[in-house]
N, C-alpha and C positions, 0 to 999 in steps of 0.2 A: 106914630106907630113905627116900630122898627121892622126891618125886613125879615128878621127871624120870626116875627109874629105873623107873617103872611102865610096863607095856605099854599101848598105846592101845586103847581099846574103841570099835570102829566103831559109828556111829549105827544102821546097819542090823542090827548084831549084838546090840543091846540086847534082853534078854529079861526074863522075870518074876523071874529070880534075881539081877538086877543092881540094887544099891542104892547110894545115896549116904548117907554118915554126916553127921549134923548135931550141932551143939553149942548149948546154950541158956545164955547168960551170966547168966540170972536164977536158974534153979534148978540149974544145972550138970548138967542131964540130957543124956545122949547118946542120939540117936535115929537112925533110918534112914528113907529114902524111896526108893520104886522110881524108877528112872531113867525107865521107860516112862511114869510118871504125869506127867512134865514135858512130854510131847508132848500138844498139844491134841487133843481128840476132837470132830470135826464130823460131824454126821449129816444125811442128806438128809431133806427134808420128806416126810411121808407123807400130807399133807392134799390132795394133788393127784396125779393120775395122769400129769401132764406130765413132761417130761424133768427128771431130778434135777440139782441144782446141782453136786454132786460126781460126776464120772464115774469118777475113779480117785484112789488115794493111793499115793505112792511115797516111799521113803526116810524113812518114819516121819512126816515133817511136811511133805511136798510134795503139794499137793492140786491136782487138775485140776477147774476149775469149769465147769459146763455151763449153768446158768441161775440167775436170781435170782427168788424169789417173795416179794413184800412182803406184809406183813400189812395193818394199817390205815393205814400211812403209805407214802409213795412212797419209792423208792430214789433217792438223789442221789449221782452219781459226779462228783467235781470234780477236775480236774487242776491242777497247779501252774503251768501256763503254759509255753510254749516246749517244751523237750525233756521236761518233767515232765508234759505232758498225758496223759490216759488214752486209750489207743487200744484200741478194742474192735472186733474183726473179727466182724461178725455172720454172715459166711458167707452162706448162702441163707436168706432169711426168707420164709416162707409167710404170705399174708394170713390164712389160717385159724388161724395160730398167734397172731395178735394179737387179744386180747380187750380190750374197753374202747375208749376213745377215745385216739388218738394225734395230738396237735396239733403243728404245726410249731414252736412255741416250746419243745417238749420235745426237739427234735432239734437238736443242736449243729452238725451238718454236713449234707451232702446225701446222699441215698440214690440210688444208681445203679439205676434201675428196669430197666435192660437186663441187668445181671449180678448184682445183689444181691437181687432179689426174684423170686418165682414164685407161681403160683396165679392165681385169678380174682378180680378186683376187682368187687364187687357194683355194680349200677346205683345203689343208694342211696348208695354211697360215691364216686360219680363215674365208675365203670367201665361196662363193657358187659354184664357178667354172662355173657359168653360166652368160651369157650376157643378159638374159631376164630381162625385166623391172620388173617382179614379180617373186617370187621364183618358184611358181607352181600354175597356174590357172587351178583349177579342172574343170572349165566349158569348157575351150578351149585347154588346153595343155595336157589333159589326155584322152585317149581313152580306150575302152574295159571295162571289169567288174573287180572291185577289189575283189580278192578272200578272203575267210575267213582266209586263212593262212597269209594274210597281213593286217588283221584287218578289212576287208570289210564284206559284207553280201553274196557276190556271186550272188546277185539278180539284175536284171535290171529293175524290176517294183514291185510295192507293192499293196496290197489290202487296199483300203481306210478303215480306222478305224479298221484294223486288228491288230493282235498281233504277235510279233516275238517269236519264240522258237527254241531251238537247236534240229533240226530233227535228227541229228547224231553228232558224235564227230567232224565233219569237215564241217557241212552244217547248214544253217539257213532256217527254214520254217516259214510259216505264217498261223495263224488261221483266219477263216472268222470273220467278225464283229459280235458282240454279239447282241442279241435282248434284249428288256426291261426286267430287272429282272434277267437275266442270270448271273451266276458266273462261274469262272474258276475252274474246278474240275480235280484233278490229278488222273492218272491211273498208277498203278505199271507197270513199264517197257514199257509204251505206251505213245502216244501223249496226252497231256491234252486236255480237251474238254469243251465246254460251256454247262452248264446244269442249270435246275431250282431247287430251293429248294422245296421239297415236304413233305407232312405230311402223313405218312403211315397209320395212323388211323383216319385222318381227324380232329384231335383235334386242329390243328393249321390252321387258315385261312391265306392265303398268297395272297398278291396283289402286282403285279409287275408294276413299273412305269419307266419313263425315268431317270435312275441313282438312283432309289430308290427301296427298297424292304420293304413292310409293313407286319408285323407279328402280329397276335392277337390270343388269345386263344378262340377257338370256343366252345369246350367242354373239360371237364376234361379227360385227356388221360388215357388209361389203364395202371395200375401199376402192375409190376411183383414182387414187394416187399412191405414192410411196409412203411407207411408214417410217418416219424419221424422229429422232430425239435430239434435243439440244445437247451440245457438248458439255461434258462435265464428268460424271462418273460412269462406270460400266453399267450395262443394262442386261436384264435377264427376261426371257419369255418363258414362263413356266406356270403350270396349274398350281393353285393353292391347295393346301391340305384342309379337307373339310373337318369341321369340329367333331371330335370323337372318332375320327377315322384313323386306321393304322396303315392303310395302303393309299398312296397318292395316285391321282389319275395319270393316264398316259398323255403324251403330247405328240400329235401327228403334224408333220409339215408335208403337205401334199400339193402337187400341181393341179391345175384346173381340170375338171372332168368334162368330157365332150360327148354329146349324144350323136354327133356326126363328124367324124374326123379324128385327128390325133389328140391325145391328152396333153396337158401342159407339162413342160419340163420343170425340173427343180434344180436350181443352181445354188451351190454353196460356194461363195467366193469371198476371199479376203479383201480387205479394204485397199483401194487404189491410193496412190500418192502422186502428187504433181511436183514434188521437190526432187531435184536432181541428186542422185546419190543416196536417196532414201529407199528402204526396202518396203515392198508391198506387204500387206497383212497376210499372215499365214492362215491356213485352214486346219483346224484341229477337229478330229472326230474321236471322241473319247467317251468311254463309259463312265458312269458315276462312281463315286468313291464308296466302297462297301466296308463293312466292319470286319469281315472274316475272309472273303475270297474275291478274286478278280472276276468281273462280269464280262461275258463275251460281247464282241462286236460282230454283228452278222450283216452280210450284204446279200439281200434276197431279191429275186426276180419274180415278177407276176404275183405280187402280194394279193392274198385273198382270192386266188384263182386255183383251178384244179391243176395247173401246171406250175405251181409255186416251186421254186428251186433256190436253195441256199448255195450260191456260187463261191462265196468266200466267208470264212469264219476265222476270227482272231480269238483264240481261247488261251487265256493266260499270256505267255510270251511266245506262243506258237501260231503259225499261219497255215490254214488249210484251204486248198482250192480244189473244187470238185464239180462234176456235172451230174451228180446223183440227186434224185428227188427225195431219197430216203434220209433218215437222220444220219448225220455225218459227225463222227468223232475225230478230232484232230489227233494225229499220232504225236509221240513225244518228240519228233524231229522239229527243229525250228521252222521248216517248210515241208508241208505235206501236200502233194499233188496227186489226186486220184481221178482215174478215168473209169467210171462205173458203167459206161455204155459200150458193150463189146460187139454190138451188131452193126455199128456204123464204120468200123475200120478207122477209128480216130486215134491219133497218137496221144499219149498221155501228156507230152510236152513238146512244143514246137519252138525251136530257137532259130532265129534268122540273124545273120551277120552281114550287113551291107557295107561295112567299113573294111576296105581291102588291106589296110596296113596294121590291123589289130588281129590278135588271135581269136579263134572261134570261141574258146572258153578260157578264161583266166582263172586257174585254180590255185588256191593257196591253202596249204595244209601243213601238218607237222611231218617232218621227214627225219629219217635216221637210217644208216646203212644196215640193211638186214634186220631191222627192228620189226617185230611182228605187230607192234602197237602203232606203227607209223601210218598216217593216212596217205603219205606219198613216199613210196620206196625209191631210194636213190642207188640201190645196189645194182651192179652190172652183172651179177651172177646169172647163170642160166636159170630161168624160171622153172618151177616144178610142174607137176601135172595140172592140166586145165581143170578149173573148178566150174566155170560157167562162162556165159557170154552175154553181152548186151547188144540187142539188135538195133541198128540205127539206119534210117532211110535217108538217102541223099536225093533230093528232088530238083537239084540244079542242073541235071543232065537231061538228055532227050527222053529218057525213060527212068522211072524210079529204080534206083540201085540200092538194094539193101546190103549193109555191111555189118560186121560184127566187131565188137570190142571184146577181146578175150579177157576173162577174169581167171586168175590163177590163185592157187591156195596161198595163204599168207606165209606159209612155211617155205622159205627159199634156202 
């Protein structure tokens, strides 16, 4: 019978009674071998309690592998490249199932941490050591009060709009909320406090608003030293013109007032110089520049009192000197001296000459012989009728001796 006429023995039907015949061409002996012995026998390792390599066997020689356990050497699985690469589906890998060290050089591909791994990665291995879905939910996972030693405040509640400060080296305190215009003021060795800006002499007007502080000069403050400016340009002290105003404010320079004793003097002095040959600064008393007329310069005594008196007035290019308390109009003469007090026996003008080698009066005028318009007649002709006289008192004798200067008619 030929082999092609034999019935087929299925692989799954091979049993212990099925043999294959063999022939030996050396000793011409015929022998037999069990067909089942041709199938390999693989046994799971019993040295570990972990998952076995073979999970099942089917069709006599089809094995399902579940794990590899290496002995003293590592297991190397190498693909042939391209479609011949080895593809190993790890399924779900627990970190607890990995013993030993796993370096990135031993991983030929990437591990999807989202879907291919589970378990808790220890802190020592770069994880959090926690299975929580969030690292630390301060709203639900933390209780108690975080102390200052751990970076907290040690407080469980706060004052609205308050301010934190270190109340000690290990505690945090709170200041109450500030009112409009208050600022934080430090105190040596003590808690800072809210306070208002004040003006001790009232020279600064202060207005407090929501988040604002307004400061304006109300009066010139009291100075304890000189008022000086850096050298550079000329300086002016003058009131400003208010918006919409047509008349400027007056400027008063006044000595100090005294409640007991004399009032303070006022000095107007030009600048001094320390350089030899240099002139000291002049003193100018001048009226302002007007658009149509020259303004008077008035020297007044006892200002704002019942005995106020204008003793000298410069009006235009004329100078008037008087002792009247009434309104005084300067005459057209360049110098007008008026004695308005007739009850005291006062001379209208007193001249003293203590220099013995100079004339009493040095008069310079226009002169012409016999000219009626001359202020100084040089004619030697006999004078005409007496027109009047000027009475002069000489008090350098033992008794006052009145003399007369005769005045004659200009016609000579």
